[in-house]
C-alpha positions as CSV (number, residue, x, y, z in Angstrom):
1,X,-12.4,73.1,-92.5
2,X,-14.9,75.9,-93.2
3,X,-15.1,78.9,-91.1
4,X,-18.6,78.2,-89.9
5,X,-17.6,74.8,-88.6
6,X,-14.7,76.2,-86.6
7,X,-17.0,78.8,-85.0
8,X,-19.6,76.1,-84.1
9,X,-17.0,73.9,-82.4
10,X,-15.7,76.9,-80.3
11,X,-19.2,77.7,-79.2
12,X,-19.9,74.2,-78.0
13,X,-16.6,74.0,-76.2
14,X,-17.2,77.2,-74.3
15,X,-20.7,76.1,-73.4
16,X,-19.4,72.8,-72.0
17,X,-16.8,74.5,-69.8
18,X,-19.2,77.0,-68.2
19,X,-22.1,74.6,-67.6
20,X,-19.9,71.8,-66.0
21,X,-21.7,69.1,-68.0
22,X,-21.0,65.6,-66.7
23,X,-21.0,64.4,-70.2
24,X,-18.2,66.6,-71.2
25,X,-15.9,64.5,-73.2
26,X,-12.9,66.6,-72.4
27,X,-13.3,66.3,-68.5
28,X,-11.1,63.6,-67.0
29,X,-12.8,60.8,-65.0
30,X,-12.1,60.8,-61.2
31,X,-10.1,57.9,-59.7
32,X,-12.3,55.3,-57.9
33,X,-12.3,55.6,-54.1
34,X,-10.4,53.0,-52.1
35,X,-12.6,50.8,-49.9
36,X,-11.1,49.7,-46.5
37,X,-11.9,46.3,-45.2
38,X,-10.8,47.1,-41.6
39,X,-13.8,47.3,-39.3
40,X,-14.2,50.3,-37.1
41,X,-13.4,49.9,-33.4
42,X,-15.9,47.7,-31.5
43,X,-17.2,46.0,-34.7
44,X,-16.4,42.4,-35.5
45,X,-14.7,41.8,-38.8
46,X,-16.8,40.1,-41.6
47,X,-16.3,36.4,-41.8
48,X,-15.0,36.5,-45.3
49,X,-12.2,38.8,-44.2
50,X,-10.8,36.3,-41.7
51,X,-7.8,34.2,-42.5
52,X,-8.6,30.8,-44.0
53,X,-6.0,28.8,-41.8
54,X,-6.2,28.7,-38.0
55,X,-3.1,28.7,-35.8
56,X,-1.9,25.2,-35.0
57,X,-2.9,23.9,-31.5
58,X,-0.7,21.8,-29.2
59,X,-1.1,18.0,-29.6
60,X,-4.0,17.0,-27.3
61,X,-4.8,13.3,-27.1
62,X,-8.1,12.5,-28.6
63,X,-10.3,9.6,-27.3
64,X,-12.8,9.8,-30.1
65,X,-11.0,7.0,-32.0
66,X,-11.1,4.7,-28.9
67,X,-14.0,2.2,-28.6
68,X,-15.6,1.3,-25.3
69,X,-13.4,-1.8,-24.8
70,X,-10.2,0.2,-25.1
71,X,-11.4,2.8,-22.7
72,X,-12.5,0.2,-20.2
73,X,-9.1,-1.5,-20.5
74,X,-7.3,1.7,-19.8
75,X,-9.5,2.4,-16.8
76,X,-8.9,-1.2,-15.5
77,X,-5.1,-0.8,-15.8
78,X,-5.3,2.5,-14.0
79,X,-7.3,1.0,-11.2
80,X,-4.9,-2.0,-11.0
81,X,-1.9,0.2,-10.7
82,X,-3.6,2.3,-8.0
83,X,-4.5,-0.9,-6.1
84,X,-0.8,-2.1,-6.3
85,X,0.4,1.2,-4.9
86,X,-2.1,1.0,-2.0
87,X,-1.0,-2.6,-1.2
88,X,2.7,-1.6,-1.3
89,X,1.9,1.3,1.0
90,X,0.0,-1.0,3.4
91,X,2.9,-3.4,3.4
92,X,5.4,-0.7,4.3
93,X,3.1,0.5,7.1
94,X,2.8,-3.0,8.5
95,X,6.6,-3.5,8.4
96,X,7.1,-0.2,10.2
97,X,4.5,-1.3,12.8
98,X,6.2,-4.6,13.2
99,X,9.6,-3.0,13.8
100,X,8.1,-0.6,16.3
101,X,6.4,-3.4,18.2
102,X,9.5,-5.4,18.4
103,X,11.5,-2.4,19.5
104,X,9.0,-1.7,22.2
105,X,9.0,-5.4,23.3
106,X,12.8,-5.4,23.5
107,X,12.7,-2.3,25.8
108,X,10.1,-3.7,28.2
109,X,10.9,-7.4,28.3
110,X,14.4,-8.8,28.7
111,X,15.5,-10.9,25.8
112,X,16.7,-14.5,26.4
113,X,20.4,-13.8,25.6
114,X,20.6,-11.0,28.2
115,X,17.9,-11.8,30.8
116,X,19.7,-14.7,32.4
117,X,23.0,-12.8,32.7
118,X,21.2,-9.8,34.3
119,X,19.7,-12.1,36.9
120,X,23.0,-13.7,37.8
121,X,22.5,-16.8,35.6
122,X,25.7,-18.7,34.7
123,X,24.3,-19.7,31.3
124,X,26.5,-18.8,28.3
125,X,25.8,-18.2,24.6
126,X,24.4,-21.2,22.7
127,X,26.9,-23.7,21.5
128,X,26.8,-26.9,19.3
129,X,26.3,-28.8,22.5
130,X,23.2,-26.6,23.3
131,X,21.8,-27.3,19.8
132,X,22.2,-31.0,20.3
133,X,20.6,-30.8,23.8
134,X,17.7,-28.9,22.4
135,X,17.2,-31.4,19.6
136,X,17.3,-34.3,22.1
137,X,14.8,-32.6,24.4
138,X,12.5,-31.8,21.5
139,X,12.1,-35.5,20.8
140,X,10.7,-36.0,24.3
141,X,7.8,-33.6,23.7
142,X,4.4,-35.3,23.4
143,X,2.1,-32.8,21.7
144,X,-0.9,-33.7,19.6
145,X,-1.7,-31.9,16.4
146,X,1.1,-29.3,16.8
147,X,4.0,-28.6,14.5
148,X,7.3,-28.9,16.3
149,X,10.6,-28.1,14.6
150,X,14.2,-27.2,15.4
151,X,15.2,-23.7,14.0
152,X,18.9,-23.2,14.6
153,X,19.3,-23.4,18.3
154,X,15.6,-22.8,19.2
155,X,12.6,-25.1,19.2
156,X,9.4,-23.8,17.5
157,X,6.0,-25.1,18.4
158,X,3.2,-24.0,16.1
159,X,-0.3,-23.8,17.5
160,X,-3.0,-23.1,14.9
161,X,-4.9,-19.9,15.6
162,X,-8.1,-21.5,14.3
163,X,-7.9,-24.0,17.2
164,X,-7.1,-21.4,19.8
165,X,-9.4,-18.4,19.1
166,X,-12.8,-17.6,17.8
167,X,-12.4,-16.5,14.1
168,X,-10.8,-13.1,13.7
169,X,-10.6,-12.5,17.4
170,X,-8.4,-12.9,20.4
171,X,-11.0,-14.8,22.4
172,X,-9.7,-18.2,23.6
173,X,-11.9,-21.2,22.8
174,X,-12.3,-23.9,25.4
175,X,-10.3,-26.3,23.2
176,X,-7.7,-23.6,22.9
177,X,-7.4,-23.4,26.7
178,X,-7.0,-27.2,26.8
179,X,-4.2,-27.1,24.2
180,X,-2.3,-24.4,26.1
181,X,-2.7,-26.3,29.3
182,X,-1.2,-29.4,27.6
183,X,1.6,-27.4,26.1
184,X,2.5,-25.8,29.4
185,X,2.7,-29.2,31.1
186,X,5.1,-30.5,28.4
187,X,7.3,-27.4,28.6
188,X,7.5,-27.5,32.3
189,X,8.6,-31.2,32.1
190,X,11.0,-31.1,29.2
191,X,12.2,-27.4,29.2
192,X,12.0,-26.2,32.8
193,X,12.7,-22.5,33.2
194,X,13.7,-22.1,29.6
195,X,13.0,-18.7,28.1
196,X,9.8,-18.8,26.0
197,X,8.8,-16.4,23.2
198,X,5.1,-16.1,22.3
199,X,5.0,-15.0,18.6
200,X,1.7,-14.1,16.9
201,X,1.4,-14.7,13.1
202,X,-1.4,-14.1,10.6
203,X,-2.1,-14.7,6.9
204,X,-2.7,-12.0,4.2
205,X,-6.5,-12.2,4.5
206,X,-8.2,-8.8,4.6
207,X,-9.4,-7.6,8.0
208,X,-12.3,-5.6,6.5
209,X,-15.5,-5.8,8.5
210,X,-13.6,-6.3,11.8
211,X,-12.5,-3.9,14.5
212,X,-8.8,-4.5,13.9
213,X,-6.9,-1.7,12.1
214,X,-4.0,-4.0,11.1
215,X,-2.7,-7.6,11.2
216,X,-0.2,-6.4,13.9
217,X,-3.1,-5.3,16.2
218,X,-4.7,-8.7,15.9
219,X,-1.5,-10.7,16.4
220,X,-0.6,-8.5,19.4
221,X,-3.9,-9.3,21.0
222,X,-3.7,-13.0,20.3
223,X,-0.1,-13.4,21.6
224,X,-1.0,-11.3,24.7
225,X,-4.0,-13.7,25.3
226,X,-1.7,-16.7,25.2
227,X,0.9,-15.0,27.4
228,X,-1.7,-14.1,30.0
229,X,-3.2,-17.6,30.0
230,X,0.2,-19.3,30.4
231,X,1.3,-16.9,33.1
232,X,-1.9,-17.1,35.2
233,X,-3.4,-20.5,34.5
234,X,-0.3,-22.8,34.3
235,X,3.0,-23.3,36.2
236,X,5.0,-21.2,33.6
237,X,6.2,-17.8,34.9
238,X,5.8,-14.5,33.2
239,X,9.5,-13.8,34.0
240,X,10.6,-16.4,31.5
241,X,8.2,-15.3,28.7
242,X,8.0,-12.4,26.3
243,X,5.7,-11.8,23.3
244,X,6.1,-10.5,19.7
245,X,3.5,-9.6,17.1
246,X,4.7,-10.3,13.5
247,X,1.4,-9.7,11.7
248,X,1.6,-11.3,8.2
249,X,5.3,-10.7,7.8
250,X,6.7,-14.2,8.4
251,X,4.6,-16.9,6.6
252,X,5.8,-20.5,6.8
253,X,4.1,-21.4,3.5
254,X,2.6,-19.5,0.6
255,X,-0.6,-17.6,1.1
256,X,-1.8,-18.5,-2.4
257,X,-4.1,-21.3,-1.2
258,X,-6.7,-21.6,1.6
259,X,-4.7,-24.3,3.2
260,X,-1.6,-22.1,3.2
261,X,-3.4,-19.2,4.8
262,X,-4.8,-21.5,7.5
263,X,-1.2,-22.8,8.2
264,X,0.1,-19.2,8.5
265,X,-2.6,-18.2,11.1
266,X,-0.7,-19.5,14.1
267,X,0.9,-18.7,17.5
268,X,4.5,-20.0,17.8
269,X,6.0,-20.9,21.2
270,X,9.7,-20.4,20.7
271,X,11.9,-22.2,23.3
272,X,15.4,-20.8,23.8
273,X,18.4,-22.7,25.2
274,X,18.9,-20.1,28.0
275,X,17.1,-20.5,31.3
276,X,15.9,-18.0,33.8
277,X,17.5,-17.8,37.2
278,X,15.7,-19.8,39.9
279,X,15.0,-16.8,42.1
280,X,13.4,-14.9,39.2
281,X,11.4,-17.9,38.2
282,X,9.8,-18.0,41.6
């Protein structure tokens, strides 16, 4: 290389160094600055910086795939189950009320198997001879339109509640008073001084729309009305009678039909082999 060329190159190099020219070919390029994607505090992150996949959620039943018929069916099943639970609860309450009523009656009124002995009666516990005597006496009863049957060692006489009372009440009808008068005359003739249980029964028909809170309340009122009538309007004595309210707990036939429900609405007069002592009967 010639001397003049070398001198020219040196001059240009020195000029570039002192002037800081950005186009200096010998100056190294600065490294690019790093850009942070983290937002400053209090600023939401840009949408494109968020993770693509969301965390998994717990399994939650979705009803979007159910049509109206399926939803209505599920609702109906739920309502049916609730109704069944309510009915079971009502049945338990009625059974408890029945047990309470029977316990109260046993405390207040002497039962046939103990009343005669407490009064000095010489009657003993029922025997086969007692059963035969009760069956023989039962055949002598003359009662129209009343169910009469032997149940072990007692005689049961069914009187339809529909013939005794106004519907859904304990108010005796005139025909009901006539039936009870006829019944008392037959009992006085065939079963003198025998202990007599007045048992009220009902069907499973709902009592909504009435003043009665339960079937036991209604059967208590009805059996009490029969008891009071027999004790005050007939020769029968209140010392030989007691009453029990069974509600709908003891049907004689199924309640599935209207005829069955009508049969189960009844007052039963239960005649025991034991007799009250003569002095107490007076």
